[in-house]
A tleap script that builds the chain and sets N, CA, C and O, in Angstrom:
source leaprc.protein.ff14SB
mol = sequence {
  NMET LYS LYS LEU VAL SER PHE LEU LEU ILE
  ALA SER VAL ALA SER ALA GLN LYS PRO ALA
  THR TRP ARG HIE LEU SER THR GLU THR GLY
  ASP LEU GLU VAL PRO GLY PRO SER GLN GLN
  GLN THR ALA ALA LEU VAL ALA ASP LEU ASN
  GLY ASP GLY LEU ASN ASP LEU VAL VAL ALA
  CYS ARG GLN LYS ALA PRO ALA LEU VAL TRP
  TYR GLU ARG LYS PRO LYS GLY GLY TRP GLN
  ARG ARG VAL ILE GLU PRO THR LEU LEU THR
  ILE GLU ALA GLY GLY ALA ALA HIE ASP VAL
  ASP ALA ASP GLY ASP LEU ASP LEU ILE PHE
  GLY GLY ASP TRP GLN SER ARG GLU VAL TRP
  TRP PHE GLU ASN PRO GLY THR LEU ASN ALA
  LYS PRO LYS CPRO
}
set mol.1.N position { 0.813 -1.263 0.037 }
set mol.1.CA position { -0.026 -0.007 -0.050 }
set mol.1.C position { 0.843 1.219 -0.012 }
set mol.1.O position { 1.719 1.325 0.847 }
set mol.2.N position { 0.633 2.125 -0.895 }
set mol.2.CA position { 1.432 3.354 -0.993 }
set mol.2.C position { 0.924 4.444 -0.009 }
set mol.2.O position { -0.239 4.843 -0.057 }
set mol.3.N position { 1.803 4.898 0.857 }
set mol.3.CA position { 1.355 6.030 1.724 }
set mol.3.C position { 1.382 7.329 0.930 }
set mol.3.O position { 2.286 7.672 0.169 }
set mol.4.N position { 0.322 7.975 1.195 }
set mol.4.CA position { -0.018 9.295 0.575 }
set mol.4.C position { 0.690 10.452 1.353 }
set mol.4.O position { 1.089 10.276 2.504 }
set mol.5.N position { 0.820 11.517 0.763 }
set mol.5.CA position { 1.569 12.691 1.416 }
set mol.5.C position { 0.545 13.761 1.463 }
set mol.5.O position { -0.248 13.823 0.523 }
set mol.6.N position { 0.461 14.590 2.412 }
set mol.6.CA position { -0.394 15.749 2.502 }
set mol.6.C position { 0.555 17.076 2.599 }
set mol.6.O position { 1.605 17.021 3.240 }
set mol.7.N position { 0.187 18.134 2.010 }
set mol.7.CA position { 0.957 19.299 2.252 }
set mol.7.C position { 0.000 20.490 2.661 }
set mol.7.O position { -1.182 20.534 2.323 }
set mol.8.N position { 0.598 21.397 3.379 }
set mol.8.CA position { -0.246 22.530 3.767 }
set mol.8.C position { 0.465 23.756 3.118 }
set mol.8.O position { 1.676 23.878 3.302 }
set mol.9.N position { -0.205 24.663 2.377 }
set mol.9.CA position { 0.394 25.691 1.798 }
set mol.9.C position { -0.212 27.035 2.058 }
set mol.9.O position { -1.420 27.097 2.288 }
set mol.10.N position { 0.528 28.119 2.042 }
set mol.10.CA position { 0.004 29.395 2.254 }
set mol.10.C position { -0.634 29.854 0.928 }
set mol.10.O position { 0.060 29.863 -0.089 }
set mol.11.N position { -1.861 30.215 0.897 }
set mol.11.CA position { -2.570 30.643 -0.308 }
set mol.11.C position { -2.519 32.087 -0.519 }
set mol.11.O position { -2.796 32.523 -1.636 }
set mol.12.N position { -2.167 32.942 0.510 }
set mol.12.CA position { -1.996 34.345 0.326 }
set mol.12.C position { -0.980 34.803 1.421 }
set mol.12.O position { -0.919 34.240 2.514 }
set mol.13.N position { -0.241 35.784 1.093 }
set mol.13.CA position { 0.788 36.329 1.985 }
set mol.13.C position { -0.006 37.225 3.133 }
set mol.13.O position { -0.977 37.928 2.853 }
set mol.14.N position { 0.444 37.123 4.207 }
set mol.14.CA position { 0.050 37.916 5.408 }
set mol.14.C position { 0.633 39.216 5.242 }
set mol.14.O position { 1.765 39.402 4.796 }
set mol.15.N position { -0.262 40.221 5.654 }
set mol.15.CA position { 0.173 41.597 5.793 }
set mol.15.C position { -0.249 42.190 7.052 }
set mol.15.O position { -0.838 41.475 7.863 }
set mol.16.N position { -0.004 43.488 7.328 }
set mol.16.CA position { -0.474 44.041 8.603 }
set mol.16.C position { -1.924 44.150 8.674 }
set mol.16.O position { -2.539 43.979 9.727 }
set mol.17.N position { -2.484 44.439 7.544 }
set mol.17.CA position { -3.999 44.646 7.381 }
set mol.17.C position { -4.788 43.236 7.178 }
set mol.17.O position { -5.974 43.202 7.508 }
set mol.18.N position { -4.247 42.224 6.713 }
set mol.18.CA position { -4.832 41.102 6.438 }
set mol.18.C position { -4.087 39.785 6.812 }
set mol.18.O position { -3.006 39.608 6.248 }
set mol.19.N position { -4.469 38.954 7.581 }
set mol.19.CA position { -3.748 37.687 8.021 }
set mol.19.C position { -3.657 36.721 6.759 }
set mol.19.O position { -4.430 36.816 5.806 }
set mol.20.N position { -2.659 35.807 6.848 }
set mol.20.CA position { -2.585 34.808 5.860 }
set mol.20.C position { -3.832 33.905 5.835 }
set mol.20.O position { -4.529 33.707 6.830 }
set mol.21.N position { -4.065 33.358 4.581 }
set mol.21.CA position { -5.114 32.358 4.363 }
set mol.21.C position { -4.485 31.146 4.050 }
set mol.21.O position { -3.617 31.117 3.178 }
set mol.22.N position { -4.873 30.000 4.750 }
set mol.22.CA position { -4.287 28.658 4.455 }
set mol.22.C position { -5.323 27.859 3.958 }
set mol.22.O position { -6.470 27.892 4.404 }
set mol.23.N position { -4.892 27.049 2.923 }
set mol.23.CA position { -5.518 26.035 2.260 }
set mol.23.C position { -4.858 24.648 2.196 }
set mol.23.O position { -3.734 24.518 1.711 }
set mol.24.N position { -5.509 23.687 2.651 }
set mol.24.CA position { -4.915 22.316 2.760 }
set mol.24.C position { -4.984 21.680 1.412 }
set mol.24.O position { -6.083 21.476 0.896 }
set mol.25.N position { -3.919 21.368 0.837 }
set mol.25.CA position { -3.808 20.531 -0.429 }
set mol.25.C position { -3.325 19.251 -0.097 }
set mol.25.O position { -2.412 19.169 0.726 }
set mol.26.N position { -3.858 18.116 -0.677 }
set mol.26.CA position { -3.583 16.775 -0.230 }
set mol.26.C position { -3.372 15.931 -1.499 }
set mol.26.O position { -3.932 16.236 -2.553 }
set mol.27.N position { -2.544 14.848 -1.385 }
set mol.27.CA position { -2.491 13.906 -2.362 }
set mol.27.C position { -3.701 12.894 -2.277 }
set mol.27.O position { -4.173 12.234 -3.203 }
set mol.28.N position { -4.097 12.924 -0.943 }
set mol.28.CA position { -5.140 11.962 -0.806 }
set mol.28.C position { -6.545 12.436 -1.377 }
set mol.28.O position { -7.446 11.616 -1.552 }
set mol.29.N position { -6.695 13.715 -1.647 }
set mol.29.CA position { -7.854 14.249 -2.337 }
set mol.29.C position { -7.749 14.559 -3.841 }
set mol.29.O position { -8.687 14.977 -4.521 }
set mol.30.N position { -6.528 14.312 -4.277 }
set mol.30.CA position { -5.993 14.589 -5.692 }
set mol.30.C position { -5.672 16.083 -6.050 }
set mol.30.O position { -5.576 16.510 -7.200 }
set mol.31.N position { -5.525 16.792 -4.937 }
set mol.31.CA position { -5.132 18.237 -5.243 }
set mol.31.C position { -3.742 18.197 -5.856 }
set mol.31.O position { -3.432 19.023 -6.714 }
set mol.32.N position { -2.877 17.237 -5.432 }
set mol.32.CA position { -1.376 17.175 -5.862 }
set mol.32.C position { -1.098 15.711 -6.217 }
set mol.32.O position { -1.727 14.810 -5.663 }
set mol.33.N position { -0.174 15.476 -7.124 }
set mol.33.CA position { 0.155 14.040 -7.407 }
set mol.33.C position { 1.274 13.711 -6.280 }
set mol.33.O position { 1.965 14.591 -5.768 }
set mol.34.N position { 1.359 12.429 -5.980 }
set mol.34.CA position { 2.381 12.036 -5.043 }
set mol.34.C position { 3.751 12.325 -5.645 }
set mol.34.O position { 3.974 12.080 -6.830 }
set mol.35.N position { 4.674 12.848 -4.826 }
set mol.35.CA position { 5.990 13.154 -5.397 }
set mol.35.C position { 6.764 12.025 -5.975 }
set mol.35.O position { 7.495 12.195 -6.951 }
set mol.36.N position { 6.609 10.825 -5.366 }
set mol.36.CA position { 7.238 9.638 -5.794 }
set mol.36.C position { 7.107 8.505 -4.788 }
set mol.36.O position { 6.275 8.578 -3.884 }
set mol.37.N position { 7.892 7.489 -4.925 }
set mol.37.CA position { 7.746 6.339 -4.020 }
set mol.37.C position { 8.330 6.508 -2.593 }
set mol.37.O position { 7.975 5.747 -1.693 }
set mol.38.N position { 9.176 7.451 -2.398 }
set mol.38.CA position { 9.866 7.718 -1.189 }
set mol.38.C position { 8.868 7.986 0.044 }
set mol.38.O position { 7.940 8.782 -0.103 }
set mol.39.N position { 9.054 7.362 1.171 }
set mol.39.CA position { 8.349 7.721 2.284 }
set mol.39.C position { 8.919 8.818 3.141 }
set mol.39.O position { 8.440 9.122 4.234 }
set mol.40.N position { 10.012 9.424 2.570 }
set mol.40.CA position { 10.726 10.455 3.352 }
set mol.40.C position { 10.817 11.776 2.503 }
set mol.40.O position { 11.714 11.938 1.676 }
set mol.41.N position { 9.946 12.607 2.724 }
set mol.41.CA position { 9.987 14.033 1.975 }
set mol.41.C position { 10.781 14.826 3.020 }
set mol.41.O position { 10.300 15.037 4.133 }
set mol.42.N position { 11.929 15.240 2.684 }
set mol.42.CA position { 12.785 15.898 3.660 }
set mol.42.C position { 12.915 17.458 3.559 }
set mol.42.O position { 13.476 18.110 4.440 }
set mol.43.N position { 12.367 18.018 2.440 }
set mol.43.CA position { 12.492 19.518 2.332 }
set mol.43.C position { 11.304 19.951 1.442 }
set mol.43.O position { 10.866 19.272 0.513 }
set mol.44.N position { 10.806 21.223 1.852 }
set mol.44.CA position { 9.938 21.805 0.876 }
set mol.44.C position { 10.348 23.274 0.802 }
set mol.44.O position { 10.782 23.898 1.771 }
set mol.45.N position { 10.173 23.787 -0.448 }
set mol.45.CA position { 10.706 25.097 -0.723 }
set mol.45.C position { 9.621 25.736 -1.604 }
set mol.45.O position { 9.154 25.114 -2.558 }
set mol.46.N position { 9.201 27.033 -1.272 }
set mol.46.CA position { 8.260 27.803 -2.116 }
set mol.46.C position { 9.005 28.865 -2.775 }
set mol.46.O position { 9.720 29.631 -2.129 }
set mol.47.N position { 8.846 28.949 -4.192 }
set mol.47.CA position { 9.541 29.963 -5.061 }
set mol.47.C position { 8.858 30.030 -6.388 }
set mol.47.O position { 8.256 29.073 -6.875 }
set mol.48.N position { 8.977 31.200 -6.951 }
set mol.48.CA position { 8.402 31.323 -8.350 }
set mol.48.C position { 9.597 30.942 -9.380 }
set mol.48.O position { 10.435 31.738 -9.804 }
set mol.49.N position { 9.510 29.608 -9.686 }
set mol.49.CA position { 10.647 29.107 -10.556 }
set mol.49.C position { 10.511 29.414 -11.977 }
set mol.49.O position { 11.523 29.334 -12.674 }
set mol.50.N position { 9.357 29.768 -12.522 }
set mol.50.CA position { 9.232 30.131 -14.027 }
set mol.50.C position { 8.846 31.483 -14.168 }
set mol.50.O position { 8.339 31.817 -15.239 }
set mol.51.N position { 9.014 32.399 -13.184 }
set mol.51.CA position { 8.724 33.715 -13.304 }
set mol.51.C position { 7.390 34.219 -13.724 }
set mol.51.O position { 7.266 35.320 -14.261 }
set mol.52.N position { 6.365 33.403 -13.479 }
set mol.52.CA position { 5.047 33.805 -13.905 }
set mol.52.C position { 4.238 34.653 -12.861 }
set mol.52.O position { 3.077 35.017 -13.049 }
set mol.53.N position { 4.977 34.926 -11.744 }
set mol.53.CA position { 4.333 35.679 -10.592 }
set mol.53.C position { 3.588 34.812 -9.635 }
set mol.53.O position { 3.006 35.347 -8.691 }
set mol.54.N position { 3.554 33.471 -9.803 }
set mol.54.CA position { 2.847 32.586 -8.856 }
set mol.54.C position { 3.910 31.669 -8.218 }
set mol.54.O position { 4.827 31.156 -8.861 }
set mol.55.N position { 3.707 31.510 -6.910 }
set mol.55.CA position { 4.758 30.553 -6.203 }
set mol.55.C position { 4.483 29.234 -6.506 }
set mol.55.O position { 3.339 28.788 -6.596 }
set mol.56.N position { 5.632 28.509 -6.689 }
set mol.56.CA position { 5.516 26.999 -6.978 }
set mol.56.C position { 6.001 26.394 -5.713 }
set mol.56.O position { 6.392 27.102 -4.785 }
set mol.57.N position { 5.983 24.948 -5.653 }
set mol.57.CA position { 6.380 24.114 -4.588 }
set mol.57.C position { 7.449 23.255 -5.027 }
set mol.57.O position { 7.279 22.608 -6.060 }
set mol.58.N position { 8.541 23.157 -4.378 }
set mol.58.CA position { 9.535 22.049 -4.625 }
set mol.58.C position { 9.604 21.147 -3.415 }
set mol.58.O position { 9.733 21.652 -2.300 }
set mol.59.N position { 9.525 19.834 -3.576 }
set mol.59.CA position { 9.698 18.775 -2.597 }
set mol.59.C position { 10.877 17.988 -2.752 }
set mol.59.O position { 11.048 17.457 -3.849 }
set mol.60.N position { 11.782 17.806 -1.784 }
set mol.60.CA position { 12.853 16.957 -1.923 }
set mol.60.C position { 12.644 15.657 -1.106 }
set mol.60.O position { 12.054 15.627 -0.027 }
set mol.61.N position { 13.174 14.615 -1.712 }
set mol.61.CA position { 12.870 13.212 -1.046 }
set mol.61.C position { 14.193 12.555 -0.957 }
set mol.61.O position { 15.116 12.811 -1.729 }
set mol.62.N position { 14.253 11.710 -0.001 }
set mol.62.CA position { 15.415 10.893 0.095 }
set mol.62.C position { 14.825 9.344 0.273 }
set mol.62.O position { 13.620 9.189 0.468 }
set mol.63.N position { 15.593 8.378 0.207 }
set mol.63.CA position { 15.293 7.039 0.354 }
set mol.63.C position { 15.017 6.293 -1.005 }
set mol.63.O position { 15.473 5.182 -1.276 }
set mol.64.N position { 14.194 7.067 -1.839 }
set mol.64.CA position { 13.916 6.557 -3.142 }
set mol.64.C position { 13.820 7.674 -4.134 }
set mol.64.O position { 13.289 8.742 -3.831 }
set mol.65.N position { 14.340 7.430 -5.343 }
set mol.65.CA position { 14.133 8.625 -6.425 }
set mol.65.C position { 12.604 8.728 -6.855 }
set mol.65.O position { 11.786 7.816 -6.738 }
set mol.66.N position { 12.378 9.889 -7.329 }
set mol.66.CA position { 13.098 11.050 -7.579 }
set mol.66.C position { 13.475 11.884 -6.410 }
set mol.66.O position { 12.723 11.957 -5.438 }
set mol.67.N position { 14.636 12.532 -6.463 }
set mol.67.CA position { 15.110 13.316 -5.377 }
set mol.67.C position { 14.375 14.633 -5.250 }
set mol.67.O position { 14.115 15.064 -4.126 }
set mol.68.N position { 14.030 15.288 -6.329 }
set mol.68.CA position { 13.483 16.592 -6.359 }
set mol.68.C position { 12.338 16.863 -7.290 }
set mol.68.O position { 12.520 16.784 -8.505 }
set mol.69.N position { 11.136 17.187 -6.775 }
set mol.69.CA position { 9.997 17.312 -7.645 }
set mol.69.C position { 9.496 18.766 -7.434 }
set mol.69.O position { 9.438 19.306 -6.329 }
set mol.70.N position { 9.138 19.345 -8.610 }
set mol.70.CA position { 8.567 20.741 -8.728 }
set mol.70.C position { 7.044 20.703 -9.042 }
set mol.70.O position { 6.628 20.150 -10.061 }
set mol.71.N position { 6.249 21.288 -8.170 }
set mol.71.CA position { 4.924 21.468 -8.395 }
set mol.71.C position { 4.598 22.841 -8.955 }
set mol.71.O position { 4.493 23.803 -8.195 }
set mol.72.N position { 4.433 22.956 -10.295 }
set mol.72.CA position { 4.318 24.235 -10.926 }
set mol.72.C position { 2.835 24.592 -10.727 }
set mol.72.O position { 1.925 23.813 -11.007 }
set mol.73.N position { 2.663 25.791 -10.239 }
set mol.73.CA position { 1.238 26.331 -9.898 }
set mol.73.C position { 0.765 26.901 -11.319 }
set mol.73.O position { 1.476 27.699 -11.931 }
set mol.74.N position { -0.408 26.477 -11.793 }
set mol.74.CA position { -0.907 26.921 -13.025 }
set mol.74.C position { -1.839 28.091 -12.825 }
set mol.74.O position { -2.663 28.073 -11.911 }
set mol.75.N position { -1.726 29.141 -13.685 }
set mol.75.CA position { -2.514 30.362 -13.590 }
set mol.75.C position { -4.012 30.199 -13.406 }
set mol.75.O position { -4.675 30.988 -12.733 }
set mol.76.N position { -4.517 29.150 -14.025 }
set mol.76.CA position { -6.115 28.956 -13.999 }
set mol.76.C position { -6.371 27.899 -12.978 }
set mol.76.O position { -7.445 27.298 -13.023 }
set mol.77.N position { -5.461 27.606 -12.032 }
set mol.77.CA position { -5.734 26.593 -10.985 }
set mol.77.C position { -5.024 25.389 -11.160 }
set mol.77.O position { -4.678 25.090 -12.303 }
set mol.78.N position { -4.714 24.556 -10.095 }
set mol.78.CA position { -4.151 23.299 -10.257 }
set mol.78.C position { -2.569 23.395 -10.220 }
set mol.78.O position { -1.947 24.457 -10.183 }
set mol.79.N position { -2.072 22.263 -10.233 }
set mol.79.CA position { -0.529 22.048 -10.150 }
set mol.79.C position { -0.095 21.028 -11.095 }
set mol.79.O position { -0.720 19.980 -11.259 }
set mol.80.N position { 1.092 21.365 -11.786 }
set mol.80.CA position { 1.700 20.440 -12.714 }
set mol.80.C position { 2.959 19.772 -12.067 }
set mol.80.O position { 3.907 20.504 -11.782 }
set mol.81.N position { 3.027 18.474 -11.824 }
set mol.81.CA position { 4.118 17.847 -11.178 }
set mol.81.C position { 5.187 17.720 -12.262 }
set mol.81.O position { 4.896 17.189 -13.334 }
set mol.82.N position { 6.454 18.204 -12.015 }
set mol.82.CA position { 7.476 17.937 -12.852 }
set mol.82.C position { 8.828 17.481 -12.011 }
set mol.82.O position { 9.119 17.981 -10.924 }
set mol.83.N position { 9.541 16.551 -12.614 }
set mol.83.CA position { 10.625 15.929 -11.887 }
set mol.83.C position { 11.897 16.833 -12.206 }
set mol.83.O position { 12.218 17.041 -13.376 }
set mol.84.N position { 12.602 17.355 -11.154 }
set mol.84.CA position { 13.799 18.054 -11.375 }
set mol.84.C position { 15.098 17.252 -11.409 }
set mol.84.O position { 16.015 17.426 -12.212 }
set mol.85.N position { 15.049 16.313 -10.388 }
set mol.85.CA position { 16.242 15.305 -10.180 }
set mol.85.C position { 15.637 13.949 -10.217 }
set mol.85.O position { 15.004 13.549 -9.240 }
set mol.86.N position { 15.791 13.204 -11.293 }
set mol.86.CA position { 15.240 11.723 -11.214 }
set mol.86.C position { 16.007 10.873 -10.440 }
set mol.86.O position { 15.494 9.818 -10.067 }
set mol.87.N position { 17.300 11.178 -10.089 }
set mol.87.CA position { 18.034 10.083 -9.365 }
set mol.87.C position { 17.922 10.115 -7.903 }
set mol.87.O position { 17.182 10.983 -7.441 }
set mol.88.N position { 18.476 9.388 -7.158 }
set mol.88.CA position { 18.377 9.336 -5.713 }
set mol.88.C position { 19.570 10.244 -5.119 }
set mol.88.O position { 20.746 10.009 -5.400 }
set mol.89.N position { 19.200 11.227 -4.331 }
set mol.89.CA position { 20.125 11.983 -3.585 }
set mol.89.C position { 19.560 11.996 -2.116 }
set mol.89.O position { 18.358 11.889 -1.871 }
set mol.90.N position { 20.534 12.135 -1.171 }
set mol.90.CA position { 20.208 12.201 0.329 }
set mol.90.C position { 20.097 13.585 0.680 }
set mol.90.O position { 20.954 14.097 1.399 }
set mol.91.N position { 18.971 14.343 0.174 }
set mol.91.CA position { 18.887 15.755 0.492 }
set mol.91.C position { 18.258 15.883 1.988 }
set mol.91.O position { 17.368 15.119 2.361 }
set mol.92.N position { 18.677 16.692 2.637 }
set mol.92.CA position { 18.272 17.099 4.024 }
set mol.92.C position { 17.282 18.089 4.098 }
set mol.92.O position { 16.960 18.671 3.063 }
set mol.93.N position { 16.692 18.398 5.286 }
set mol.93.CA position { 15.717 19.493 5.333 }
set mol.93.C position { 16.235 20.936 4.916 }
set mol.93.O position { 17.351 21.366 5.207 }
set mol.94.N position { 15.362 21.558 4.263 }
set mol.94.CA position { 15.772 22.963 3.911 }
set mol.94.C position { 16.359 23.024 2.477 }
set mol.94.O position { 16.642 22.003 1.851 }
set mol.95.N position { 16.517 24.214 2.017 }
set mol.95.CA position { 16.930 24.561 0.689 }
set mol.95.C position { 16.740 26.008 0.483 }
set mol.95.O position { 16.075 26.685 1.268 }
set mol.96.N position { 17.376 26.540 -0.673 }
set mol.96.CA position { 17.322 27.883 -0.963 }
set mol.96.C position { 17.025 28.079 -2.435 }
set mol.96.O position { 17.366 27.221 -3.249 }
set mol.97.N position { 16.396 29.194 -2.799 }
set mol.97.CA position { 16.182 29.560 -4.170 }
set mol.97.C position { 16.784 30.835 -4.385 }
set mol.97.O position { 16.423 31.765 -3.664 }
set mol.98.N position { 17.709 31.034 -5.331 }
set mol.98.CA position { 18.526 32.218 -5.513 }
set mol.98.C position { 18.989 32.214 -6.868 }
set mol.98.O position { 19.260 31.141 -7.408 }
set mol.99.N position { 19.115 33.367 -7.509 }
set mol.99.CA position { 19.637 33.504 -8.900 }
set mol.99.C position { 21.144 33.481 -8.820 }
set mol.99.O position { 21.782 34.533 -8.774 }
set mol.100.N position { 21.769 32.190 -8.799 }
set mol.100.CA position { 23.192 31.965 -8.502 }
set mol.100.C position { 24.024 32.491 -9.729 }
set mol.100.O position { 25.057 33.125 -9.517 }
set mol.101.N position { 23.620 32.254 -10.928 }
set mol.101.CA position { 24.364 32.616 -12.023 }
set mol.101.C position { 23.931 33.923 -12.680 }
set mol.101.O position { 24.327 34.239 -13.803 }
set mol.102.N position { 23.065 34.711 -11.911 }
set mol.102.CA position { 22.650 35.980 -12.428 }
set mol.102.C position { 22.079 36.093 -13.932 }
set mol.102.O position { 22.360 37.008 -14.707 }
set mol.103.N position { 21.274 35.061 -14.196 }
set mol.103.CA position { 20.687 34.941 -15.577 }
set mol.103.C position { 19.219 35.406 -15.552 }
set mol.103.O position { 18.557 35.453 -16.588 }
set mol.104.N position { 18.736 35.739 -14.378 }
set mol.104.CA position { 17.359 36.241 -14.381 }
set mol.104.C position { 16.288 35.304 -13.759 }
set mol.104.O position { 15.156 35.728 -13.523 }
set mol.105.N position { 16.661 34.011 -13.493 }
set mol.105.CA position { 15.774 33.100 -13.017 }
set mol.105.C position { 16.261 32.448 -11.689 }
set mol.105.O position { 17.465 32.434 -11.433 }
set mol.106.N position { 15.380 31.928 -10.874 }
set mol.106.CA position { 15.820 31.383 -9.523 }
set mol.106.C position { 16.459 29.894 -9.695 }
set mol.106.O position { 15.862 29.009 -10.308 }
set mol.107.N position { 17.484 29.745 -9.209 }
set mol.107.CA position { 18.166 28.461 -9.096 }
set mol.107.C position { 17.990 27.761 -7.751 }
set mol.107.O position { 17.737 28.452 -6.764 }
set mol.108.N position { 18.103 26.488 -7.651 }
set mol.108.CA position { 17.855 25.883 -6.377 }
set mol.108.C position { 19.149 25.301 -5.742 }
set mol.108.O position { 20.047 24.826 -6.436 }
set mol.109.N position { 19.198 25.364 -4.356 }
set mol.109.CA position { 20.298 24.750 -3.750 }
set mol.109.C position { 19.859 23.984 -2.523 }
set mol.109.O position { 19.108 24.448 -1.665 }
set mol.110.N position { 20.404 22.740 -2.507 }
set mol.110.CA position { 20.006 21.854 -1.486 }
set mol.110.C position { 21.203 21.128 -0.862 }
set mol.110.O position { 22.107 20.800 -1.630 }
set mol.111.N position { 21.313 20.840 0.440 }
set mol.111.CA position { 22.333 20.248 1.009 }
set mol.111.C position { 22.151 18.667 1.330 }
set mol.111.O position { 21.007 18.225 1.437 }
set mol.112.N position { 23.220 17.856 1.476 }
set mol.112.CA position { 22.992 16.536 1.756 }
set mol.112.C position { 22.714 16.268 3.275 }
set mol.112.O position { 22.958 17.130 4.119 }
set mol.113.N position { 22.224 15.113 3.573 }
set mol.113.CA position { 21.995 14.775 5.056 }
set mol.113.C position { 23.260 14.180 5.653 }
set mol.113.O position { 24.322 14.314 5.046 }
set mol.114.N position { 23.209 13.600 6.688 }
set mol.114.CA position { 24.320 13.049 7.470 }
set mol.114.C position { 25.075 11.978 6.620 }
set mol.114.O position { 26.189 11.612 6.997 }
set mol.115.N position { 24.545 11.490 5.551 }
set mol.115.CA position { 25.169 10.465 4.688 }
set mol.115.C position { 26.034 11.162 3.721 }
set mol.115.O position { 26.761 10.472 3.007 }
set mol.116.N position { 26.047 12.391 3.613 }
set mol.116.CA position { 26.603 13.136 2.469 }
set mol.116.C position { 27.392 14.402 2.907 }
set mol.116.O position { 27.036 15.018 3.912 }
set mol.117.N position { 28.379 14.768 2.221 }
set mol.117.CA position { 29.088 16.149 2.461 }
set mol.117.C position { 28.764 17.009 1.241 }
set mol.117.O position { 29.440 18.023 1.067 }
set mol.118.N position { 27.821 16.706 0.405 }
set mol.118.CA position { 27.520 17.375 -0.765 }
set mol.118.C position { 26.462 18.514 -0.599 }
set mol.118.O position { 25.553 18.504 0.232 }
set mol.119.N position { 26.717 19.501 -1.517 }
set mol.119.CA position { 25.714 20.631 -1.708 }
set mol.119.C position { 25.384 20.600 -3.228 }
set mol.119.O position { 26.288 20.623 -4.064 }
set mol.120.N position { 24.127 20.549 -3.552 }
set mol.120.CA position { 23.697 20.526 -4.985 }
set mol.120.C position { 23.117 21.804 -5.446 }
set mol.120.O position { 22.259 22.411 -4.806 }
set mol.121.N position { 23.617 22.204 -6.593 }
set mol.121.CA position { 23.096 23.385 -7.157 }
set mol.121.C position { 22.234 23.034 -8.465 }
set mol.121.O position { 22.816 22.508 -9.414 }
set mol.122.N position { 20.995 23.285 -8.530 }
set mol.122.CA position { 20.236 23.002 -9.765 }
set mol.122.C position { 19.995 24.161 -10.498 }
set mol.122.O position { 19.141 24.954 -10.103 }
set mol.123.N position { 20.716 24.392 -11.644 }
set mol.123.CA position { 20.535 25.536 -12.530 }
set mol.123.C position { 19.158 25.560 -13.158 }
set mol.123.O position { 18.748 24.583 -13.785 }
set mol.124.N position { 18.455 26.628 -13.004 }
set mol.124.CA position { 17.211 26.672 -13.737 }
set mol.124.C position { 17.489 27.042 -15.231 }
set mol.124.O position { 18.170 28.026 -15.519 }
set mol.125.N position { 16.965 26.261 -16.119 }
set mol.125.CA position { 17.335 26.628 -17.473 }
set mol.125.C position { 16.452 27.694 -18.028 }
set mol.125.O position { 16.724 28.181 -19.125 }
set mol.126.N position { 15.422 28.087 -17.354 }
set mol.126.CA position { 14.584 29.170 -17.767 }
set mol.126.C position { 13.936 29.176 -19.017 }
set mol.126.O position { 13.518 30.197 -19.562 }
set mol.127.N position { 13.847 27.964 -19.499 }
set mol.127.CA position { 13.212 27.780 -20.883 }
set mol.127.C position { 11.755 27.219 -20.959 }
set mol.127.O position { 11.191 27.146 -22.051 }
set mol.128.N position { 11.142 26.822 -19.799 }
set mol.128.CA position { 9.982 26.126 -19.826 }
set mol.128.C position { 8.781 26.916 -20.367 }
set mol.128.O position { 7.893 26.428 -21.066 }
set mol.129.N position { 8.864 28.289 -19.933 }
set mol.129.CA position { 7.815 29.193 -20.458 }
set mol.129.C position { 8.222 30.374 -21.127 }
set mol.129.O position { 7.488 31.351 -21.281 }
set mol.130.N position { 9.630 30.269 -21.605 }
set mol.130.CA position { 10.301 31.336 -22.234 }
set mol.130.C position { 9.763 31.671 -23.627 }
set mol.130.O position { 9.392 30.811 -24.425 }
set mol.131.N position { 9.751 33.011 -23.860 }
set mol.131.CA position { 9.192 33.258 -25.211 }
set mol.131.C position { 10.482 33.661 -25.998 }
set mol.131.O position { 11.458 34.111 -25.397 }
set mol.132.N position { 10.467 33.481 -27.430 }
set mol.132.CA position { 11.663 33.746 -28.214 }
set mol.132.C position { 11.923 35.140 -28.117 }
set mol.132.O position { 11.006 35.961 -28.129 }
set mol.133.N position { 13.338 35.510 -28.004 }
set mol.133.CA position { 13.731 36.929 -28.052 }
set mol.133.C position { 13.809 37.506 -29.444 }
set mol.133.O position { 14.210 36.875 -30.422 }
set mol.134.N position { 13.389 38.768 -29.454 }
set mol.134.CA position { 13.212 39.441 -30.864 }
set mol.134.C position { 14.771 39.629 -31.478 }
set mol.134.O position { 14.941 40.137 -32.586 }
savepdb mol mol.pdb
quit
């Protein structure tokens, strides 16, 4: 029996005038696809990876591949699951999104758990929704 994973996401950003609104999204109800067969989701990161103004979700897994899954938030609602790293990596809790190579899109950085001394940089190719340059 495959164990299902649930996520809790911020639907809107809190401000001084308006508190954050929370919406529960779950693989059990079909809101999101299961990241993969791993029973250990070790990191979650919220960032706008494709530059469309909507925050996406990245989930890191260890134990079984894929190691990194991107849930792209669609403008008309819903989420598209995309695998960033199909192999097994022992990613630990936490990560960062930053434009490491200064090319205008957010790259991802994750570190290894106790089994690893590695830090992985996932360069954002920036081509998923890119429009041709004139």
